PDB file of N, CA, C, O and CB in Angstrom:
ATOM      1  N   MET A   1       0.995  -1.386  -0.316  1.00  0.00           N
ATOM      2  CA  MET A   1       0.073   0.002  -0.064  1.00  0.00           C
ATOM      3  C   MET A   1       0.810   0.894  -0.011  1.00  0.00           C
ATOM      4  O   MET A   1       1.851   0.852   0.645  1.00  0.00           O
ATOM      5  CB  MET A   1      -0.763   0.172   1.125  1.00  0.00           C
ATOM      6  N   THR A   2       0.391   1.984  -0.753  1.00  0.00           N
ATOM      7  CA  THR A   2       0.989   3.252  -1.019  1.00  0.00           C
ATOM      8  C   THR A   2       0.547   4.204  -0.089  1.00  0.00           C
ATOM      9  O   THR A   2      -0.640   4.209   0.236  1.00  0.00           O
ATOM     10  CB  THR A   2       0.733   3.713  -2.332  1.00  0.00           C
ATOM     11  N   HIS A   3       1.541   5.216   0.504  1.00  0.00           N
ATOM     12  CA  HIS A   3       0.950   6.225   1.727  1.00  0.00           C
ATOM     13  C   HIS A   3       0.908   7.175   0.773  1.00  0.00           C
ATOM     14  O   HIS A   3       1.687   7.193  -0.179  1.00  0.00           O
ATOM     15  CB  HIS A   3       1.875   6.642   3.240  1.00  0.00           C
ATOM     16  N   GLU A   4      -0.220   8.223   1.019  1.00  0.00           N
ATOM     17  CA  GLU A   4      -0.157   9.525   0.432  1.00  0.00           C
ATOM     18  C   GLU A   4       0.876  10.566   0.618  1.00  0.00           C
ATOM     19  O   GLU A   4       0.887  11.623  -0.014  1.00  0.00           O
ATOM     20  CB  GLU A   4      -1.178  10.061   0.744  1.00  0.00           C
ATOM     21  N   SER A   5       1.762  10.216   1.530  1.00  0.00           N
ATOM     22  CA  SER A   5       2.919  11.472   1.493  1.00  0.00           C
ATOM     23  C   SER A   5       4.365  10.490   0.618  1.00  0.00           C
ATOM     24  O   SER A   5       5.572  10.654   0.795  1.00  0.00           O
ATOM     25  CB  SER A   5       3.457  12.157   3.666  1.00  0.00           C
ATOM     26  N   GLU A   6       3.714   9.559  -0.254  1.00  0.00           N
ATOM     27  CA  GLU A   6       4.874   9.057  -0.987  1.00  0.00           C
ATOM     28  C   GLU A   6       4.321   9.336  -2.424  1.00  0.00           C
ATOM     29  O   GLU A   6       5.210   9.149  -3.255  1.00  0.00           O
ATOM     30  CB  GLU A   6       5.292   7.414  -0.654  1.00  0.00           C
ATOM     31  N   LEU A   7       3.353   9.653  -2.876  1.00  0.00           N
ATOM     32  CA  LEU A   7       2.898  10.055  -3.779  1.00  0.00           C
ATOM     33  C   LEU A   7       3.522  11.244  -4.593  1.00  0.00           C
ATOM     34  O   LEU A   7       3.515  12.175  -3.788  1.00  0.00           O
ATOM     35  CB  LEU A   7       1.867  10.184  -3.391  1.00  0.00           C
ATOM     36  N   GLU A   8       3.933  11.587  -5.497  1.00  0.00           N
ATOM     37  CA  GLU A   8       4.202  12.277  -6.484  1.00  0.00           C
ATOM     38  C   GLU A   8       2.967  13.206  -7.631  1.00  0.00           C
ATOM     39  O   GLU A   8       2.605  12.718  -8.701  1.00  0.00           O
ATOM     40  CB  GLU A   8       4.948  11.276  -7.067  1.00  0.00           C
ATOM     41  N   TRP A   9       2.523  14.450  -7.163  1.00  0.00           N
ATOM     42  CA  TRP A   9       0.953  14.448  -7.898  1.00  0.00           C
ATOM     43  C   TRP A   9       1.362  15.737  -8.826  1.00  0.00           C
ATOM     44  O   TRP A   9       1.904  16.779  -8.456  1.00  0.00           O
ATOM     45  CB  TRP A   9      -0.714  14.773  -6.636  1.00  0.00           C
ATOM     46  N   PHE A  10       0.993  15.403  -9.979  1.00  0.00           N
ATOM     47  CA  PHE A  10       1.141  16.452 -10.893  1.00  0.00           C
ATOM     48  C   PHE A  10      -0.187  16.549 -11.776  1.00  0.00           C
ATOM     49  O   PHE A  10      -1.163  15.799 -11.773  1.00  0.00           O
ATOM     50  CB  PHE A  10       2.432  16.213 -11.755  1.00  0.00           C
ATOM     51  N   LYS A  11       0.079  17.745 -12.564  1.00  0.00           N
ATOM     52  CA  LYS A  11      -1.150  18.310 -13.017  1.00  0.00           C
ATOM     53  C   LYS A  11      -0.775  18.495 -14.527  1.00  0.00           C
ATOM     54  O   LYS A  11       0.375  18.694 -14.920  1.00  0.00           O
ATOM     55  CB  LYS A  11      -1.602  19.712 -12.201  1.00  0.00           C
ATOM     56  N   SER A  12      -1.738  18.418 -15.221  1.00  0.00           N
ATOM     57  CA  SER A  12      -1.649  18.250 -16.618  1.00  0.00           C
ATOM     58  C   SER A  12      -1.288  19.397 -17.447  1.00  0.00           C
ATOM     59  O   SER A  12      -1.966  20.397 -17.209  1.00  0.00           O
ATOM     60  CB  SER A  12      -2.809  17.785 -17.058  1.00  0.00           C
ATOM     61  N   SER A  13      -0.259  19.541 -18.504  1.00  0.00           N
ATOM     62  CA  SER A  13       0.198  21.059 -19.078  1.00  0.00           C
ATOM     63  C   SER A  13      -0.888  21.767 -19.442  1.00  0.00           C
ATOM     64  O   SER A  13      -0.839  22.987 -19.286  1.00  0.00           O
ATOM     65  CB  SER A  13       1.130  21.079 -20.355  1.00  0.00           C
ATOM     66  N   TYR A  14      -1.916  21.243 -19.920  1.00  0.00           N
ATOM     67  CA  TYR A  14      -3.222  22.091 -20.458  1.00  0.00           C
ATOM     68  C   TYR A  14      -3.995  22.375 -19.457  1.00  0.00           C
ATOM     69  O   TYR A  14      -5.155  22.739 -19.649  1.00  0.00           O
ATOM     70  CB  TYR A  14      -4.131  21.415 -21.471  1.00  0.00           C
ATOM     71  N   SER A  15      -3.349  22.224 -17.957  1.00  0.00           N
ATOM     72  CA  SER A  15      -4.534  23.097 -16.731  1.00  0.00           C
ATOM     73  C   SER A  15      -4.318  24.606 -16.990  1.00  0.00           C
ATOM     74  O   SER A  15      -4.912  25.415 -16.277  1.00  0.00           O
ATOM     75  CB  SER A  15      -4.116  22.801 -14.743  1.00  0.00           C
ATOM     76  N   ASP A  16      -3.569  24.981 -17.887  1.00  0.00           N
ATOM     77  CA  ASP A  16      -3.367  26.800 -17.556  1.00  0.00           C
ATOM     78  C   ASP A  16      -4.294  27.251 -17.897  1.00  0.00           C
ATOM     79  O   ASP A  16      -4.234  27.758 -19.017  1.00  0.00           O
ATOM     80  CB  ASP A  16      -2.302  27.727 -18.221  1.00  0.00           C
ATOM     81  N   SER A  17      -5.620  27.324 -17.167  1.00  0.00           N
ATOM     82  CA  SER A  17      -7.137  28.348 -17.430  1.00  0.00           C
ATOM     83  C   SER A  17      -7.162  29.277 -16.819  1.00  0.00           C
ATOM     84  O   SER A  17      -8.270  29.790 -16.663  1.00  0.00           O
ATOM     85  CB  SER A  17      -8.492  27.884 -17.103  1.00  0.00           C
ATOM     86  N   GLY A  18      -6.190  29.809 -16.304  1.00  0.00           N
ATOM     87  CA  GLY A  18      -5.948  31.112 -15.928  1.00  0.00           C
ATOM     88  C   GLY A  18      -6.570  31.169 -14.311  1.00  0.00           C
ATOM     89  O   GLY A  18      -6.613  32.140 -13.555  1.00  0.00           O
ATOM     90  N   ASP A  19      -7.010  29.828 -14.093  1.00  0.00           N
ATOM     91  CA  ASP A  19      -7.123  29.730 -12.346  1.00  0.00           C
ATOM     92  C   ASP A  19      -6.245  28.434 -11.964  1.00  0.00           C
ATOM     93  O   ASP A  19      -6.592  27.300 -12.294  1.00  0.00           O
ATOM     94  CB  ASP A  19      -8.959  29.456 -11.695  1.00  0.00           C
ATOM     95  N   ILE A  20      -5.121  28.703 -11.263  1.00  0.00           N
ATOM     96  CA  ILE A  20      -4.450  27.332 -11.280  1.00  0.00           C
ATOM     97  C   ILE A  20      -4.542  26.463 -10.562  1.00  0.00           C
ATOM     98  O   ILE A  20      -3.746  25.550 -10.345  1.00  0.00           O
ATOM     99  CB  ILE A  20      -3.437  27.303 -11.263  1.00  0.00           C
ATOM    100  N   ASN A  21      -5.862  26.744  -9.981  1.00  0.00           N
ATOM    101  CA  ASN A  21      -6.459  25.718  -8.865  1.00  0.00           C
ATOM    102  C   ASN A  21      -7.821  25.069 -10.129  1.00  0.00           C
ATOM    103  O   ASN A  21      -8.537  24.220  -9.597  1.00  0.00           O
ATOM    104  CB  ASN A  21      -7.239  26.811  -6.958  1.00  0.00           C
ATOM    105  N   ASP A  22      -8.077  25.281 -11.150  1.00  0.00           N
ATOM    106  CA  ASP A  22      -8.949  24.794 -11.801  1.00  0.00           C
ATOM    107  C   ASP A  22      -8.786  23.208 -12.452  1.00  0.00           C
ATOM    108  O   ASP A  22      -9.165  23.006 -13.606  1.00  0.00           O
ATOM    109  CB  ASP A  22      -9.117  25.767 -12.671  1.00  0.00           C
ATOM    110  N   CYS A  23      -8.121  21.964 -11.526  1.00  0.00           N
ATOM    111  CA  CYS A  23      -7.581  21.244 -12.106  1.00  0.00           C
ATOM    112  C   CYS A  23      -7.799  20.172 -11.174  1.00  0.00           C
ATOM    113  O   CYS A  23      -8.119  20.453 -10.019  1.00  0.00           O
ATOM    114  CB  CYS A  23      -6.404  21.634 -12.512  1.00  0.00           C
ATOM    115  N   VAL A  24      -7.626  18.657 -11.635  1.00  0.00           N
ATOM    116  CA  VAL A  24      -7.282  17.724 -10.631  1.00  0.00           C
ATOM    117  C   VAL A  24      -5.587  17.381 -10.597  1.00  0.00           C
ATOM    118  O   VAL A  24      -4.843  17.793 -11.486  1.00  0.00           O
ATOM    119  CB  VAL A  24      -8.186  16.396 -10.932  1.00  0.00           C
ATOM    120  N   GLU A  25      -5.153  16.649  -9.553  1.00  0.00           N
ATOM    121  CA  GLU A  25      -3.982  16.404  -9.959  1.00  0.00           C
ATOM    122  C   GLU A  25      -4.065  14.552  -9.796  1.00  0.00           C
ATOM    123  O   GLU A  25      -4.881  13.858  -9.189  1.00  0.00           O
ATOM    124  CB  GLU A  25      -2.810  17.358  -9.001  1.00  0.00           C
ATOM    125  N   VAL A  26      -3.033  14.228 -10.496  1.00  0.00           N
ATOM    126  CA  VAL A  26      -3.038  12.642 -10.164  1.00  0.00           C
ATOM    127  C   VAL A  26      -1.267  11.917 -10.145  1.00  0.00           C
ATOM    128  O   VAL A  26      -0.262  12.294 -10.747  1.00  0.00           O
ATOM    129  CB  VAL A  26      -4.121  11.789 -11.624  1.00  0.00           C
ATOM    130  N   ALA A  27      -1.405  11.179  -9.530  1.00  0.00           N
ATOM    131  CA  ALA A  27      -0.294  10.651  -9.011  1.00  0.00           C
ATOM    132  C   ALA A  27      -0.488   8.886  -9.340  1.00  0.00           C
ATOM    133  O   ALA A  27      -1.493   8.213  -9.108  1.00  0.00           O
ATOM    134  CB  ALA A  27      -0.192  11.150  -7.337  1.00  0.00           C
ATOM    135  N   THR A  28       0.567   8.514  -9.832  1.00  0.00           N
ATOM    136  CA  THR A  28       0.603   7.057 -10.137  1.00  0.00           C
ATOM    137  C   THR A  28       1.520   6.064  -9.568  1.00  0.00           C
ATOM    138  O   THR A  28       2.602   6.330  -9.046  1.00  0.00           O
ATOM    139  CB  THR A  28       0.787   6.941 -11.376  1.00  0.00           C
ATOM    140  N   THR A  29       0.974   4.829  -9.719  1.00  0.00           N
ATOM    141  CA  THR A  29       1.733   4.039  -8.846  1.00  0.00           C
ATOM    142  C   THR A  29       1.105   2.608  -9.699  1.00  0.00           C
ATOM    143  O   THR A  29      -0.069   2.453 -10.037  1.00  0.00           O
ATOM    144  CB  THR A  29       1.383   4.307  -6.967  1.00  0.00           C
ATOM    145  N   PRO A  30       2.309   1.587  -9.940  1.00  0.00           N
ATOM    146  CA  PRO A  30       1.953   0.498 -11.167  1.00  0.00           C
ATOM    147  C   PRO A  30       0.804  -0.202 -10.956  1.00  0.00           C
ATOM    148  O   PRO A  30       0.225  -1.014 -11.677  1.00  0.00           O
ATOM    149  CB  PRO A  30       3.007  -0.607 -11.393  1.00  0.00           C
ATOM    150  N   ALA A  31       0.467   0.358  -9.514  1.00  0.00           N
ATOM    151  CA  ALA A  31      -0.862  -0.550  -9.614  1.00  0.00           C
ATOM    152  C   ALA A  31      -2.508   0.370  -9.387  1.00  0.00           C
ATOM    153  O   ALA A  31      -3.675  -0.012  -9.478  1.00  0.00           O
ATOM    154  CB  ALA A  31      -0.660  -1.834  -8.211  1.00  0.00           C
ATOM    155  N   THR A  32      -1.987   1.489  -9.115  1.00  0.00           N
ATOM    156  CA  THR A  32      -3.135   2.588  -8.877  1.00  0.00           C
ATOM    157  C   THR A  32      -2.451   4.277  -9.432  1.00  0.00           C
ATOM    158  O   THR A  32      -1.380   4.869  -9.297  1.00  0.00           O
ATOM    159  CB  THR A  32      -3.568   2.575  -6.874  1.00  0.00           C
ATOM    160  N   VAL A  33      -3.903   4.581 -10.155  1.00  0.00           N
ATOM    161  CA  VAL A  33      -3.746   6.071 -10.378  1.00  0.00           C
ATOM    162  C   VAL A  33      -5.090   6.910  -9.565  1.00  0.00           C
ATOM    163  O   VAL A  33      -6.309   6.941  -9.735  1.00  0.00           O
ATOM    164  CB  VAL A  33      -3.745   6.363 -12.188  1.00  0.00           C
ATOM    165  N   HIS A  34      -4.187   7.507  -8.667  1.00  0.00           N
ATOM    166  CA  HIS A  34      -4.845   8.277  -7.715  1.00  0.00           C
ATOM    167  C   HIS A  34      -5.140   9.952  -8.245  1.00  0.00           C
ATOM    168  O   HIS A  34      -4.238  10.759  -8.467  1.00  0.00           O
ATOM    169  CB  HIS A  34      -3.894   8.177  -6.378  1.00  0.00           C
ATOM    170  N   VAL A  35      -6.327  10.177  -8.352  1.00  0.00           N
ATOM    171  CA  VAL A  35      -6.891  11.772  -8.561  1.00  0.00           C
ATOM    172  C   VAL A  35      -7.167  12.338  -7.465  1.00  0.00           C
ATOM    173  O   VAL A  35      -7.725  11.714  -6.562  1.00  0.00           O
ATOM    174  CB  VAL A  35      -8.150  11.979  -9.344  1.00  0.00           C
ATOM    175  N   ARG A  36      -6.850  13.517  -7.362  1.00  0.00           N
ATOM    176  CA  ARG A  36      -7.549  14.668  -6.581  1.00  0.00           C
ATOM    177  C   ARG A  36      -8.055  15.978  -6.908  1.00  0.00           C
ATOM    178  O   ARG A  36      -7.598  16.358  -7.986  1.00  0.00           O
ATOM    179  CB  ARG A  36      -6.857  14.977  -5.768  1.00  0.00           C
ATOM    180  N   ASP A  37      -8.891  16.863  -6.324  1.00  0.00           N
ATOM    181  CA  ASP A  37      -8.787  18.162  -6.393  1.00  0.00           C
ATOM    182  C   ASP A  37      -7.898  19.118  -6.349  1.00  0.00           C
ATOM    183  O   ASP A  37      -7.557  19.389  -5.198  1.00  0.00           O
ATOM    184  CB  ASP A  37      -9.280  18.421  -5.842  1.00  0.00           C
ATOM    185  N   SER A  38      -7.421  19.701  -7.129  1.00  0.00           N
ATOM    186  CA  SER A  38      -6.517  20.641  -6.940  1.00  0.00           C
ATOM    187  C   SER A  38      -6.753  21.512  -5.868  1.00  0.00           C
ATOM    188  O   SER A  38      -5.972  21.563  -4.918  1.00  0.00           O
ATOM    189  CB  SER A  38      -6.366  21.294  -7.999  1.00  0.00           C
ATOM    190  N   LYS A  39      -7.930  22.317  -5.950  1.00  0.00           N
ATOM    191  CA  LYS A  39      -8.168  23.504  -5.107  1.00  0.00           C
ATOM    192  C   LYS A  39      -8.555  22.876  -3.412  1.00  0.00           C
ATOM    193  O   LYS A  39      -9.118  23.731  -2.728  1.00  0.00           O
ATOM    194  CB  LYS A  39      -9.575  24.474  -5.900  1.00  0.00           C
ATOM    195  N   ASP A  40      -8.317  21.531  -2.706  1.00  0.00           N
ATOM    196  CA  ASP A  40      -7.810  21.385  -1.871  1.00  0.00           C
ATOM    197  C   ASP A  40      -7.784  19.938  -1.378  1.00  0.00           C
ATOM    198  O   ASP A  40      -8.736  19.231  -1.047  1.00  0.00           O
ATOM    199  CB  ASP A  40      -8.199  22.217  -1.239  1.00  0.00           C
ATOM    200  N   THR A  41      -6.038  19.565  -1.412  1.00  0.00           N
ATOM    201  CA  THR A  41      -5.410  18.434  -1.684  1.00  0.00           C
ATOM    202  C   THR A  41      -5.650  17.774  -0.567  1.00  0.00           C
ATOM    203  O   THR A  41      -5.671  16.543  -0.595  1.00  0.00           O
ATOM    204  CB  THR A  41      -4.083  18.520  -2.043  1.00  0.00           C
ATOM    205  N   ARG A  42      -5.887  18.516   0.677  1.00  0.00           N
ATOM    206  CA  ARG A  42      -6.436  17.898   2.150  1.00  0.00           C
ATOM    207  C   ARG A  42      -7.672  16.883   1.795  1.00  0.00           C
ATOM    208  O   ARG A  42      -7.785  15.975   2.618  1.00  0.00           O
ATOM    209  CB  ARG A  42      -7.080  19.271   3.299  1.00  0.00           C
ATOM    210  N   LEU A  43      -8.646  16.869   0.690  1.00  0.00           N
ATOM    211  CA  LEU A  43      -9.945  16.127   0.688  1.00  0.00           C
ATOM    212  C   LEU A  43      -9.345  14.651   0.153  1.00  0.00           C
ATOM    213  O   LEU A  43      -8.281  14.498  -0.447  1.00  0.00           O
ATOM    214  CB  LEU A  43     -11.236  16.909  -0.401  1.00  0.00           C
ATOM    215  N   PRO A  44     -10.265  13.648   0.512  1.00  0.00           N
ATOM    216  CA  PRO A  44     -10.034  12.545   0.483  1.00  0.00           C
ATOM    217  C   PRO A  44      -9.695  12.688  -1.220  1.00  0.00           C
ATOM    218  O   PRO A  44      -9.838  13.766  -1.796  1.00  0.00           O
ATOM    219  CB  PRO A  44     -11.183  11.618   1.150  1.00  0.00           C
ATOM    220  N   HIS A  45      -9.196  11.351  -1.977  1.00  0.00           N
ATOM    221  CA  HIS A  45      -8.810  11.436  -3.338  1.00  0.00           C
ATOM    222  C   HIS A  45      -9.481   9.935  -3.901  1.00  0.00           C
ATOM    223  O   HIS A  45      -9.566   8.880  -3.273  1.00  0.00           O
ATOM    224  CB  HIS A  45      -7.010  11.637  -3.502  1.00  0.00           C
ATOM    225  N   LEU A  46      -9.874  10.201  -5.162  1.00  0.00           N
ATOM    226  CA  LEU A  46     -10.226   8.714  -5.857  1.00  0.00           C
ATOM    227  C   LEU A  46      -9.281   7.737  -6.102  1.00  0.00           C
ATOM    228  O   LEU A  46      -8.184   8.290  -6.173  1.00  0.00           O
ATOM    229  CB  LEU A  46     -10.754   8.831  -7.138  1.00  0.00           C
ATOM    230  N   ALA A  47      -9.169   6.257  -6.303  1.00  0.00           N
ATOM    231  CA  ALA A  47      -8.397   5.887  -6.823  1.00  0.00           C
ATOM    232  C   ALA A  47      -8.792   4.780  -8.040  1.00  0.00           C
ATOM    233  O   ALA A  47      -9.881   4.229  -7.877  1.00  0.00           O
ATOM    234  CB  ALA A  47      -7.671   5.608  -5.876  1.00  0.00           C
ATOM    235  N   PHE A  48      -8.081   4.425  -9.152  1.00  0.00           N
ATOM    236  CA  PHE A  48      -8.883   3.960  -9.894  1.00  0.00           C
ATOM    237  C   PHE A  48      -7.498   2.796 -10.505  1.00  0.00           C
ATOM    238  O   PHE A  48      -6.317   3.107 -10.351  1.00  0.00           O
ATOM    239  CB  PHE A  48      -9.750   5.209 -10.904  1.00  0.00           C
ATOM    240  N   THR A  49      -7.863   1.671 -11.088  1.00  0.00           N
ATOM    241  CA  THR A  49      -7.178   0.859 -11.801  1.00  0.00           C
ATOM    242  C   THR A  49      -6.576   1.442 -12.855  1.00  0.00           C
ATOM    243  O   THR A  49      -7.418   2.184 -13.361  1.00  0.00           O
ATOM    244  CB  THR A  49      -7.855  -0.087 -12.153  1.00  0.00           C
ATOM    245  N   PRO A  50      -4.992   1.531 -13.794  1.00  0.00           N
ATOM    246  CA  PRO A  50      -4.311   1.848 -14.733  1.00  0.00           C
ATOM    247  C   PRO A  50      -5.987   1.750 -15.884  1.00  0.00           C
ATOM    248  O   PRO A  50      -6.547   2.664 -16.490  1.00  0.00           O
ATOM    249  CB  PRO A  50      -2.753   0.707 -14.915  1.00  0.00           C
ATOM    250  N   ARG A  51      -6.363   0.213 -15.787  1.00  0.00           N
ATOM    251  CA  ARG A  51      -7.091   0.161 -16.899  1.00  0.00           C
ATOM    252  C   ARG A  51      -8.353   1.196 -16.906  1.00  0.00           C
ATOM    253  O   ARG A  51      -8.565   1.926 -17.874  1.00  0.00           O
ATOM    254  CB  ARG A  51      -7.494  -1.242 -17.049  1.00  0.00           C
ATOM    255  N   ALA A  52      -9.117   1.193 -15.814  1.00  0.00           N
ATOM    256  CA  ALA A  52      -9.960   1.653 -15.525  1.00  0.00           C
ATOM    257  C   ALA A  52      -9.748   3.547 -15.923  1.00  0.00           C
ATOM    258  O   ALA A  52     -10.509   4.330 -16.490  1.00  0.00           O
ATOM    259  CB  ALA A  52     -10.127   1.050 -14.160  1.00  0.00           C
ATOM    260  N   TRP A  53      -8.613   3.700 -15.423  1.00  0.00           N
ATOM    261  CA  TRP A  53      -8.544   5.469 -15.405  1.00  0.00           C
ATOM    262  C   TRP A  53      -7.910   5.808 -16.982  1.00  0.00           C
ATOM    263  O   TRP A  53      -7.993   6.947 -17.443  1.00  0.00           O
ATOM    264  CB  TRP A  53      -7.218   6.221 -13.900  1.00  0.00           C
ATOM    265  N   THR A  54      -7.199   4.557 -17.827  1.00  0.00           N
ATOM    266  CA  THR A  54      -7.566   4.647 -19.704  1.00  0.00           C
ATOM    267  C   THR A  54      -8.480   5.431 -20.099  1.00  0.00           C
ATOM    268  O   THR A  54      -8.687   6.540 -20.591  1.00  0.00           O
ATOM    269  CB  THR A  54      -8.117   3.359 -20.437  1.00  0.00           C
ATOM    270  N   GLY A  55      -9.279   3.898 -19.486  1.00  0.00           N
ATOM    271  CA  GLY A  55     -11.061   4.037 -20.215  1.00  0.00           C
ATOM    272  C   GLY A  55     -11.327   4.791 -19.810  1.00  0.00           C
ATOM    273  O   GLY A  55     -11.733   5.377 -20.813  1.00  0.00           O
ATOM    274  N   PHE A  56     -11.542   5.631 -18.818  1.00  0.00           N
ATOM    275  CA  PHE A  56     -12.222   7.131 -18.326  1.00  0.00           C
ATOM    276  C   PHE A  56     -11.606   8.078 -19.193  1.00  0.00           C
ATOM    277  O   PHE A  56     -12.337   8.771 -19.901  1.00  0.00           O
ATOM    278  CB  PHE A  56     -11.912   7.637 -16.665  1.00  0.00           C
ATOM    279  N   VAL A  57     -10.199   8.227 -19.248  1.00  0.00           N
ATOM    280  CA  VAL A  57      -9.462   9.484 -20.016  1.00  0.00           C
ATOM    281  C   VAL A  57     -10.061   9.508 -21.223  1.00  0.00           C
ATOM    282  O   VAL A  57     -10.641  10.492 -21.682  1.00  0.00           O
ATOM    283  CB  VAL A  57      -7.847   9.398 -20.249  1.00  0.00           C
ATOM    284  N   SER A  58      -9.888   7.982 -21.998  1.00  0.00           N
ATOM    285  CA  SER A  58     -10.456   8.082 -23.403  1.00  0.00           C
ATOM    286  C   SER A  58     -11.234   8.439 -24.002  1.00  0.00           C
ATOM    287  O   SER A  58     -11.226   8.630 -25.218  1.00  0.00           O
ATOM    288  CB  SER A  58     -10.616   7.507 -23.804  1.00  0.00           C
ATOM    289  N   GLN A  59     -12.441   8.670 -22.910  1.00  0.00           N
ATOM    290  CA  GLN A  59     -13.952   8.754 -23.037  1.00  0.00           C
ATOM    291  C   GLN A  59     -14.270  10.328 -22.653  1.00  0.00           C
ATOM    292  O   GLN A  59     -15.367  10.853 -22.843  1.00  0.00           O
ATOM    293  CB  GLN A  59     -14.774   7.588 -21.945  1.00  0.00           C
ATOM    294  N   ALA A  60     -12.924  11.107 -21.981  1.00  0.00           N
ATOM    295  CA  ALA A  60     -13.070  12.371 -21.683  1.00  0.00           C
ATOM    296  C   ALA A  60     -13.030  13.368 -22.627  1.00  0.00           C
ATOM    297  O   ALA A  60     -13.174  14.543 -22.290  1.00  0.00           O
ATOM    298  CB  ALA A  60     -12.307  12.622 -20.889  1.00  0.00           C
TER     299      ALA A  60
END
């Protein structure tokens, strides 16, 4: 299990909408893709399998 403090969060280079917090952040591990709201990073985050995340992003 990966602890939150061990995750390396990043935002898309396409997230430059004028509001620097108008985005989600993603952190990946071999088994899980973690997604959180960049406006309040203290809130719980979502966790997806890489396959589920790829499927979601391909439809977004």
